[in-house]
C-alpha positions in Angstrom: 11.1 43.3 -18.9 11.7 43.3 -22.7 14.4 40.6 -23.2 14.5 40.9 -27.0 14.4 44.7 -27.8 15.5 44.2 -31.5 15.4 41.6 -34.3 18.3 39.4 -34.9 21.3 38.8 -32.5 20.5 40.7 -29.4 21.8 41.3 -25.9 19.4 40.2 -23.2 18.4 42.9 -20.7 19.6 41.2 -17.5 21.4 42.8 -14.6 24.8 41.5 -13.6 25.1 39.4 -16.8 26.2 39.5 -20.4 24.0 37.2 -22.6 23.6 37.3 -26.3 20.9 35.5 -28.3 21.0 34.4 -31.9 17.6 33.2 -33.2 19.1 30.9 -35.7 22.7 30.1 -36.4 23.5 30.2 -40.1 24.8 27.2 -42.1 23.6 24.5 -39.7 21.9 22.6 -42.5 18.8 20.4 -41.9 18.0 20.6 -38.2 16.2 17.3 -38.1 19.0 15.4 -39.9 21.6 17.0 -37.8 19.8 16.1 -34.6 19.5 12.5 -35.7 23.1 12.2 -36.8 24.5 13.6 -33.5 22.2 11.5 -31.3 23.2 8.3 -33.2 26.9 9.0 -33.2 27.5 10.3 -29.7 28.9 8.2 -26.9 26.1 8.8 -24.3 26.3 8.2 -20.6 23.7 8.5 -17.9 25.3 9.8 -14.7 24.3 9.1 -11.1 23.3 12.1 -9.0 22.9 12.1 -5.2 19.9 13.9 -3.6 19.5 13.8 0.2 21.8 10.8 0.4 20.1 8.8 -2.3 21.5 8.1 -5.8 19.3 8.5 -8.9 19.9 8.3 -12.6 20.4 11.8 -14.1 17.3 13.1 -15.9 19.2 13.4 -19.2 22.1 11.8 -21.1 25.4 13.6 -21.5 28.7 13.2 -23.4 31.9 15.3 -23.6 34.1 16.0 -26.6 37.2 18.1 -27.0 40.9 18.5 -27.5 43.2 16.1 -25.8 43.6 16.8 -22.2 40.4 18.9 -21.8 39.2 17.1 -18.7 36.0 18.6 -17.2 34.6 17.9 -13.7 31.4 19.1 -12.1 29.2 17.8 -9.3 31.8 15.2 -8.4 31.7 13.8 -11.9 34.8 13.8 -14.2 34.8 13.7 -18.0 37.6 12.7 -20.2 37.0 14.1 -23.7 36.0 12.0 -26.7 37.9 13.1 -29.8 36.1 15.6 -32.0 33.9 14.2 -34.8 33.8 15.8 -38.2 30.3 17.2 -37.5 31.1 18.5 -34.0 34.2 20.2 -35.3 32.1 21.8 -38.1 29.6 23.1 -35.6 32.4 24.4 -33.3 33.8 26.3 -36.3 30.4 27.9 -37.0 29.9 28.9 -33.3 33.4 30.4 -33.2 32.8 32.5 -36.3 29.4 33.7 -34.8 30.8 34.6 -31.4 34.4 35.6 -32.1 35.4 33.2 -29.3 37.6 30.1 -29.2 36.4 26.8 -27.9 38.3 23.6 -27.3 35.5 21.4 -26.0 31.7 20.8 -26.0 29.3 19.2 -23.5 26.2 17.6 -25.2 23.0 17.2 -23.2 20.3 15.0 -24.6 16.7 15.6 -23.3 14.8 12.5 -24.5 11.3 13.8 -23.7 9.4 16.1 -21.4 10.5 14.2 -18.3 14.2 15.1 -18.8 15.5 18.2 -17.2 18.5 20.1 -15.7 18.6 21.5 -12.2 19.6 25.1 -11.5 23.3 25.5 -11.6 26.2 27.8 -12.7 29.0 26.8 -15.0 31.6 28.2 -12.6 34.1 25.3 -12.3 37.8 26.5 -11.9 38.9 25.0 -15.3 36.5 27.4 -17.1 38.1 30.5 -15.6 36.5 33.5 -13.7 34.4 34.8 -16.6 33.9 31.9 -19.1 32.2 32.1 -22.5 29.6 29.4 -22.8 27.9 29.1 -26.2 24.8 27.0 -26.1 23.4 25.6 -29.4 19.9 24.0 -29.4 18.4 21.4 -31.7 15.1 19.6 -31.7 12.2 20.5 -29.4 12.0 24.0 -28.0 12.6 24.1 -24.3 12.8 27.1 -21.9 16.0 28.0 -20.1 15.2 29.5 -16.7 17.6 32.0 -15.0 17.6 32.9 -11.3 19.9 35.4 -9.7 22.0 34.0 -6.9 21.5 36.9 -4.5 19.0 39.4 -5.9 15.6 37.8 -5.4 13.9 41.0 -6.3 14.7 40.3 -10.0 12.6 37.2 -10.2 13.3 34.4 -12.7 14.0 35.1 -16.4 12.7 32.6 -19.0 14.3 32.3 -22.4 12.7 29.9 -25.0 15.4 28.1 -27.1 14.1 27.0 -30.5 15.9 24.7 -32.8 18.9 26.4 -34.4 19.2 29.1 -31.7 22.4 30.0 -30.0 22.7 31.5 -26.5 26.0 32.9 -25.5 26.7 33.6 -21.8 29.8 35.8 -21.0 31.3 38.1 -18.4 29.9 37.8 -14.9 26.9 35.7 -15.9 28.0 32.5 -14.1 29.1 34.4 -11.0 25.7 36.0 -10.6 23.1 33.7 -12.1 22.0 30.1 -12.1 20.2 28.5 -15.0 18.3 25.2 -15.7 15.7 23.4 -17.7 12.4 22.3 -16.0 10.4 19.2 -16.7 7.3 19.7 -18.7 3.8 18.5 -17.9 3.0 17.9 -21.6 4.7 15.4 -23.8 7.3 16.7 -26.2 10.0 15.4 -28.6 13.7 15.2 -28.0 16.1 18.1 -27.6 19.8 18.2 -28.0 21.9 21.0 -26.4 25.6 21.6 -27.3 27.4 23.9 -24.9 30.8 24.9 -26.3 33.5 25.9 -23.8 37.1 26.6 -23.4 39.0 24.6 -20.8 42.0 26.3 -19.4 45.4 24.6 -19.5 46.5 23.0 -16.3 49.8 24.0 -14.8 
């Protein structure tokens, strides 16, 4: 399956999904300096995850920023937003211009080396709405995002490399039909920072 049929921003050829890929978001600036600044300034936390009744440290660091009141919960973990920094607001503005969507929050995932990962999951929490727009900006080491359809096993997995500066936008029924994750690597690699911009719906 040809995932990238043309140069530049493209729509991935995936059934039951709407996914757009930008090879490099413009106006980011120096990628290495941006990565260093964001990692140093962010208020990181390492969550505890439970597998088969045993708790383990999450294999990555996370932090949540956004507008006041944009609380986000997943896997039994609740995040209260840190206020936007100048740099994160600048990046949000760039992503909004590129995608034509509005975001009021961002989840940062810090993969420190090849041992850090993210299990298969869908961003389908109620506060994101039935068809959320998730814009994922990557910095640092290239890692591969793996997609697996929730019901159609005949489709097999889809692997999308995410180089520094790239932007992946998941829309429409993507979260309803597909799971995605980042596998551990057998070879050493440098750090990667992933910023996933979202829109949290207002609570009644």
